[in-house]
N, C-alpha and C positions, 0 to 999 in steps of 0.2 A: 505493500500499500503505500510506500516510499514515494513512488510516482506521482501521487496526485496530493499526499500530504506530507506536508514537511514541518515537523516538530520545533520548535525553538530550542535550541541548546542551552539558553539562560535567561534570566528575568527581563535582561536588555540588550539588544543588538544594535550597532551602528556604523554603517558602512559607508565611505565615501569613494566611489570607484566608477570606472569605467564599463562599459559593458561591449563586446566585439560579437557579441552571437545573439539569436533571441532566445526567450525560454520556450522552449517546444511544445508546451501543453499547459492547460490551466492546472492550478493546483491552488492549494490554501495552507495557511499555518494555524497552530494553536496560538494564536495572539493578533494583537492590532498591529498595523503598519501604516508608517508615514512615507510616502514614496514622493521624492522632489526631484523634479526633472531639472538639471543643470542647462546641457546643451546637447547638439547631436541631431538624429532622426530616429524618431520612435513612434510608433501607435502602443496605446495602452489598451487591452482588453480586461473588462470587469462584468461577470455574469454575460447579458443579455447587451453590454455597451461597449462601444469603441472610441477612444478619444485621441484624437492627433495632439502629440505634446508639444509644446513651447516651453522655453526658458522661463522657469518660476511655477510650471504646474505642479500644484501639490496633490496627490491623491489620497484618500483616507480609505483603508482597507480593513473589514472587521473579519473574524474567525471564518465565519459563515461564507463569504464572498471568494470566489473561484477566479483566478486572474492569472495574465501573463501578461508579456513585453514582446513585442515584434519591431526589429530594427526595420529602417526604411533604406533600400539599396544597399545593404551591407554598412551603412553608416555608423560607426561606433556611437555611444553616448556616454555621456556622464550623468549621474545622480547619486542623492543620498537616499539610503534606505535606512529607517529605525523600527524596530521591531521590540512590542511589550508584550508580556504575557498578560491576559486578561485580568488574574488573580492579583499582579503586581500592581497594576493600575488600580484596582479598588483598595489596596494598602496605601497607597499613594494620596486617594481622595479623601475628601472630607464631608461632612454633611452640608455643606453649603457651596462646595466646589467638586461635583463630579468630573473627574479628569477622561471617562470612556465616552462621554456623552456624543461626541463628535463621531464616535465609530459606531455607538449600539442605537443610539435614540434616534433612527432613522430607518426608512425602508431598506431592505436589502438591494443593494446596488443603485441605490439612490443618492444623488448629493454627495456623490465621491471627490469631485473635483472642485479645486477652489484655485484661482489663478493668482499669484502674489505680486505684488509690486517689486520693482528693484529693490528698493529699500528693504522690504520684509524678505525677500530673497538672499540679500547679503546678511541679515540678521540670523536668518536659519543656519546659514553656511558656518558663520564663526560659532554658533551655540553647537552645531553638529560637530566641526572640528575638536571643538573643546571636550564634548561627550565623548568622541571617539577617542581621544588621548586620556582622558580620565579612566576610561574602560581597559584600556591596555596598559595603564600603568600600576604599580605595586606600592608607589609611594604614601607617605601618612595622609589620609584622609581622603584618598582616591575615590572609593564608594559615595562618599557623602558630596563629592564634588559632582561625581556622575550624576546622582539624583537630583542636584541642584539645578544642573543644566537640562536635565530632561523634564523638570518640571517647569523652568522656562518655557520650554519647547512645547510642551503640553498645553500649557495654559494659553500661549501665543496662538496655537492651533486652534483650539476650543473659541477662541476671541473671534478669530479669523471666520471659523465655521457658522457663529452664531450669526455674525454681521453678513455673511453669503447669503442667509436664510431669507432677507429682507428683499433680496433680487429676484425677479420671476423668470430672467431669461436660461434658458436651457443651453449647455456647450454643444457644440459639434459633435452629432453622433454618428460614426462612420459603419456601424454594425450592419453586414447585410440583412435585409429584411428576412429572408428565408431562416437564416440562423436565427435572427431573434425571435420569430415565431416558432419556431422549431423549442427554443428553450422555455418559451413561456408555455407552449403547449406541454412539455415535459413537466413542467412545474405545477401546471393545474390537474394533472392526471399520474402524478408521481406513485399514489398508492394503487393505482390500476395497472394490469398487463398494459403496454406498450410495445407495439410492433412497428416494423418498416412501411407494413400496409396500412397500418392507420395513419402514418405520418405521410403516405402518399395520397391517401384518399381525402385528407385532410387540407394538404395544400397542392395538389393536383400536379405534382412531380414525381418521377421516378423514384421508388426509395433508395435503391441503389446511389442515384445522384444526389440526393438529401444526403444521405451518409458521407459520402465522399467530400461533399461541400461543408459539412459540418467539422469533419475532422481537419479540413485544411485551415478552418479557423482556429478551434480549438484545441488541435494536436490531440485530440480523444475520439474515437467512436462513439457513435450513439448509445451504444450498448454500456460503454465503460462510463460516460458520462451520467447514464441512469442509474447505474449501479454507486457510482462515489458520491450521488444525491441523496441515494436511499440510506448509504453508510452516514453521512453527515446528518441526515434527519435522525436517525437512530442514536448517535451519538447525542443530539440535543436533548432526545425524548428520556436516555438514561441518566443524564445529568439532572433532568427534573425528578425523577425517582420513580419512572415508570418501570413496571416488572417488564422481564424479557418477552414474555410471550406477548404480550399486550405490543410492546415495544416493536416485536417482529410484524405484526399484522399491521399496525399503524405507519409503519416503513415502507410498505409495499412488498414485503417479503413472504412470499405464501408458503415457501419451506423453511420450517424454523430451524434446522440445522445450518 
């Protein structure tokens, strides 16, 4: 399952680096992610959306959202990636300041993108470099310094997210309609049997064509995508305390084993 689910190795990860190749398939983590695009050429996919990235594009990704990046014409791109375990976000939050709000208090795969001003981008870049250095250090107080930088990043991110809610404009979305509609159909019928024949009858395209087109965008076959979505749902239900048998049926698995 490592292919689609990548668990975090620590409470906080912060990387500032270049990518010279695309992420080949949709995947998710067991934590929240802040992705900040610095420069280069790339498109970013989050669930049923596809965003062309420009310098200062900030993406918010929660543990349930599948995502991947795609380079444009093999152009490398530079970015900041910060991952935080959800449990650690809860520890850092207070009764009056919920730091996970920008990740969790919104519909899945909606309002993921914030466009930073150049001033805000430079602010994030400085804080991210400080956070990365503190995480890599063993000097006295490095752990507290890391938390202090992370807190500033999270407070700034949530503040910008709340401000962005006042604007009604939607970002440019390049996701092919057939792929988007297929994802919506799977989401709506996740607990039911889903076949290529069902998709073909719904969208008036050959089932094999739909499958190939879907995989060209997500890196996953339709059957893999359905399986991973059902596993994600079952994980969520088990966390909520549902028994195994009930979880099995509510997640679309007809075979208990």
